[in-house]
MDTraj code that builds the backbone (N, CA, C; nanometers):
import mdtraj as md
import numpy as np

residues = "MET LYS GLU THR MET VAL ASP LYS THR VAL THR TYR THR LEU GLU TYR LYS GLY LYS LEU TYR VAL VAL GLU GLN VAL PRO ALA ARG VAL CYS GLN GLU THR GLY ASP GLU PHE PHE SER PRO ASP THR VAL GLU HIS ILE GLN ARG LEU ILE LYS GLY GLY LYS ARG PRO ASP ARG ILE ILE GLU THR PRO VAL PHE LYS TYR ALA".split()
xyz = np.array([
    [0.0306, -0.0819, 0.0087],
    [-0.0075, 0.0456, -0.0084],
    [0.0839, 0.1314, -0.0138],
    [0.0709, 0.2245, -0.1203],
    [0.1374, 0.3474, -0.0954],
    [0.0961, 0.4393, 0.0263],
    [0.2363, 0.4825, 0.0828],
    [0.1665, 0.5767, 0.1507],
    [0.1721, 0.7499, 0.1382],
    [0.0382, 0.7785, 0.1790],
    [-0.0330, 0.9224, 0.1370],
    [-0.0319, 1.0182, 0.2410],
    [0.0376, 0.9694, 0.3606],
    [0.0980, 1.0599, 0.4151],
    [0.1820, 1.1171, 0.4159],
    [0.2316, 1.3008, 0.4322],
    [0.3536, 1.3515, 0.4422],
    [0.3761, 1.4395, 0.5061],
    [0.5038, 1.4935, 0.5617],
    [0.5572, 1.5416, 0.6839],
    [0.5691, 1.7162, 0.5784],
    [0.4983, 1.7789, 0.5932],
    [0.4912, 1.9433, 0.5698],
    [0.5145, 2.0753, 0.6535],
    [0.5451, 2.1807, 0.6449],
    [0.4906, 2.2489, 0.7641],
    [0.3768, 2.2938, 0.6680],
    [0.2758, 2.3742, 0.7323],
    [0.1389, 2.4270, 0.6772],
    [0.1232, 2.5755, 0.7507],
    [0.0371, 2.6120, 0.7194],
    [-0.0315, 2.7537, 0.7437],
    [-0.1544, 2.7105, 0.8714],
    [-0.1630, 2.7307, 0.9529],
    [-0.2896, 2.7188, 1.0561],
    [-0.3641, 2.8398, 1.0929],
    [-0.5116, 2.8300, 1.0543],
    [-0.5616, 2.9410, 1.1223],
    [-0.6665, 2.9159, 1.1906],
    [-0.6667, 2.9878, 1.2909],
    [-0.8369, 2.9073, 1.3979],
    [-0.8386, 3.0689, 1.4432],
    [-1.0109, 3.0642, 1.4704],
    [-1.0277, 3.1677, 1.5697],
    [-1.0823, 3.1816, 1.7091],
    [-1.0639, 3.2350, 1.8132],
    [-1.0303, 3.2422, 1.9404],
    [-1.1084, 3.3492, 1.9865],
    [-1.1985, 3.3706, 2.0797],
    [-1.2724, 3.4681, 2.1684],
    [-1.2795, 3.5819, 2.0502],
    [-1.3402, 3.5253, 1.9503],
    [-1.3530, 3.6120, 1.8651],
    [-1.2371, 3.7113, 1.7946],
    [-1.0991, 3.6461, 1.7933],
    [-0.9978, 3.6865, 1.7098],
    [-0.9764, 3.6119, 1.6173],
    [-0.9293, 3.5810, 1.5097],
    [-0.8546, 3.5265, 1.4076],
    [-0.6891, 3.5272, 1.3893],
    [-0.6752, 3.3796, 1.4376],
    [-0.4769, 3.3603, 1.4015],
    [-0.4695, 3.3070, 1.3236],
    [-0.3314, 3.3175, 1.2832],
    [-0.2625, 3.2661, 1.1557],
    [-0.1581, 3.2313, 1.2375],
    [-0.1027, 3.0545, 1.2816],
    [0.0031, 3.0869, 1.2737],
    [0.1325, 3.0012, 1.1631],
    [0.2069, 3.0064, 1.1270],
    [0.2647, 2.9933, 1.0000],
    [0.3878, 2.8640, 1.0981],
    [0.4633, 2.8034, 0.9383],
    [0.5370, 2.7048, 0.9650],
    [0.5095, 2.6219, 1.0606],
    [0.3920, 2.5538, 1.0574],
    [0.3380, 2.4871, 1.1684],
    [0.3874, 2.3008, 1.1126],
    [0.4365, 2.1946, 1.1815],
    [0.4407, 2.0896, 1.1491],
    [0.3322, 1.9943, 1.1331],
    [0.3289, 1.9725, 1.0123],
    [0.1985, 1.8791, 1.0270],
    [0.2515, 1.7460, 0.9104],
    [0.1638, 1.6586, 0.9733],
    [0.1369, 1.5553, 0.8818],
    [0.0198, 1.5284, 0.7421],
    [0.0625, 1.5902, 0.6354],
    [-0.0928, 1.5954, 0.5727],
    [-0.0780, 1.4870, 0.4550],
    [-0.2153, 1.4384, 0.4652],
    [-0.2449, 1.3345, 0.3329],
    [-0.2992, 1.4202, 0.1792],
    [-0.1964, 1.3266, 0.1041],
    [-0.1832, 1.3435, -0.0716],
    [-0.2787, 1.3374, -0.1033],
    [-0.3584, 1.2624, -0.0374],
    [-0.5158, 1.2611, -0.1208],
    [-0.6121, 1.3494, -0.0959],
    [-0.6154, 1.4104, -0.0051],
    [-0.7145, 1.4705, 0.0817],
    [-0.6764, 1.6402, 0.0907],
    [-0.5728, 1.6697, 0.1284],
    [-0.5405, 1.7974, 0.1770],
    [-0.5238, 1.7832, 0.3444],
    [-0.5651, 1.6620, 0.4187],
    [-0.5927, 1.6836, 0.5820],
    [-0.5038, 1.6896, 0.5818],
    [-0.4504, 1.7597, 0.7450],
    [-0.3900, 1.8094, 0.8320],
    [-0.3967, 1.7500, 0.9724],
    [-0.2598, 1.6760, 0.9469],
    [-0.2487, 1.6269, 1.0655],
    [-0.1673, 1.6656, 1.1898],
    [-0.2283, 1.6955, 1.3530],
    [-0.1002, 1.7697, 1.4469],
    [-0.0662, 1.6856, 1.5484],
    [0.0385, 1.6730, 1.5944],
    [0.0929, 1.5693, 1.6917],
    [0.0344, 1.6681, 1.8146],
    [-0.0140, 1.6085, 1.9302],
    [-0.0629, 1.6554, 2.0473],
    [0.0790, 1.7283, 2.1067],
    [0.2359, 1.7499, 2.0455],
    [0.2767, 1.8080, 2.1101],
    [0.2535, 2.0006, 2.0344],
    [0.2409, 1.9765, 1.8610],
    [0.2216, 2.0993, 1.8282],
    [0.1138, 2.1457, 1.8404],
    [-0.0553, 2.0785, 1.8853],
    [-0.1456, 2.1489, 1.9732],
    [-0.1233, 2.2516, 2.0732],
    [-0.0759, 2.1436, 2.1351],
    [0.0149, 2.2511, 2.3101],
    [0.0893, 2.3342, 2.2955],
    [0.1559, 2.3224, 2.1213],
    [0.2854, 2.4888, 2.1370],
    [0.2110, 2.5626, 2.0528],
    [0.0514, 2.5268, 1.9756],
    [0.0113, 2.6441, 1.9383],
    [-0.1164, 2.7228, 2.0201],
    [-0.1578, 2.6436, 2.1401],
    [-0.2328, 2.7225, 2.2218],
    [-0.1377, 2.7680, 2.3087],
    [-0.0290, 2.7756, 2.3385],
    [0.0662, 2.8678, 2.4578],
    [0.0518, 2.9721, 2.3674],
    [0.0839, 2.9512, 2.2322],
    [0.1307, 3.0830, 2.1613],
    [-0.0097, 3.1440, 2.1564],
    [-0.0618, 3.1588, 2.1266],
    [-0.1868, 3.1703, 2.0964],
    [-0.2615, 3.2623, 2.2527],
    [-0.2647, 3.1417, 2.3282],
    [-0.2984, 3.2284, 2.5059],
    [-0.1712, 3.2918, 2.5959],
    [-0.0982, 3.2898, 2.5491],
    [0.0339, 3.3273, 2.5916],
    [0.0417, 3.4740, 2.6437],
    [-0.0284, 3.5221, 2.4926],
    [0.0447, 3.6975, 2.5352],
    [0.1527, 3.6876, 2.4244],
    [0.2526, 3.6234, 2.4370],
    [0.3501, 3.6858, 2.2821],
    [0.3097, 3.7243, 2.1963],
    [0.3608, 3.8822, 2.1756],
    [0.3654, 3.9266, 2.1036],
    [0.3692, 3.8774, 1.9527],
    [0.2452, 3.8830, 1.8337],
    [0.3023, 3.8326, 1.6889],
    [0.3758, 3.8766, 1.6024],
    [0.4159, 3.7895, 1.5303],
    [0.5647, 3.8065, 1.4225],
    [0.4878, 3.9253, 1.3392],
    [0.4202, 3.9009, 1.2809],
    [0.2827, 4.0411, 1.2190],
    [0.1668, 4.0314, 1.2442],
    [0.1532, 4.1581, 1.1760],
    [0.0026, 4.1586, 1.1785],
    [-0.0546, 4.1521, 1.0638],
    [-0.1604, 4.1011, 0.9896],
    [-0.1883, 4.1609, 0.8787],
    [-0.3493, 4.1538, 0.8973],
    [-0.4440, 4.2584, 0.7819],
    [-0.5543, 4.2561, 0.7542],
    [-0.6037, 4.1376, 0.6890],
    [-0.7153, 4.1118, 0.7351],
    [-0.8402, 4.0389, 0.6576],
    [-0.9668, 4.0779, 0.5917],
    [-1.0109, 4.0319, 0.5106],
    [-1.1344, 4.1110, 0.4595],
    [-1.2161, 3.9709, 0.4921],
    [-1.3689, 4.0194, 0.5347],
    [-1.4512, 3.9277, 0.5986],
    [-1.5744, 3.9546, 0.5032],
    [-1.6426, 3.8301, 0.4497],
    [-1.7152, 3.8701, 0.3658],
    [-1.8871, 3.7855, 0.4751],
    [-1.9842, 3.8177, 0.4415],
    [-2.1050, 3.7429, 0.4823],
    [-2.1640, 3.6220, 0.3337],
    [-2.2251, 3.5104, 0.4331],
    [-2.2238, 3.4173, 0.3135],
    [-2.3642, 3.4831, 0.1793],
    [-2.4883, 3.5993, 0.3234],
    [-2.6126, 3.5722, 0.2524],
    [-2.5751, 3.6636, 0.1101],
])
top = md.Topology()
chain = top.add_chain()
for i, resn in enumerate(residues, 1):
    res = top.add_residue(resn, chain, resSeq=i)
    for name in ("N", "CA", "C"):
        top.add_atom(name, md.element.get_by_symbol(name[0]), res)
traj = md.Trajectory(xyz[None], top)
């Protein structure tokens, strides 16, 4: 059976307490067939510490927002 999972770095976005966060260069296992991203428990904990820890972001971006309707 062919291995469809590959190690990559990805950009992870999440919404937390009404704010949108972008975390770049996150290590992940990515399915080549579906594009689904999987993160180790250590990686998830690190992302949570970055967001909740009050660390200053490396940069700030402006994001357009649209309503579907």
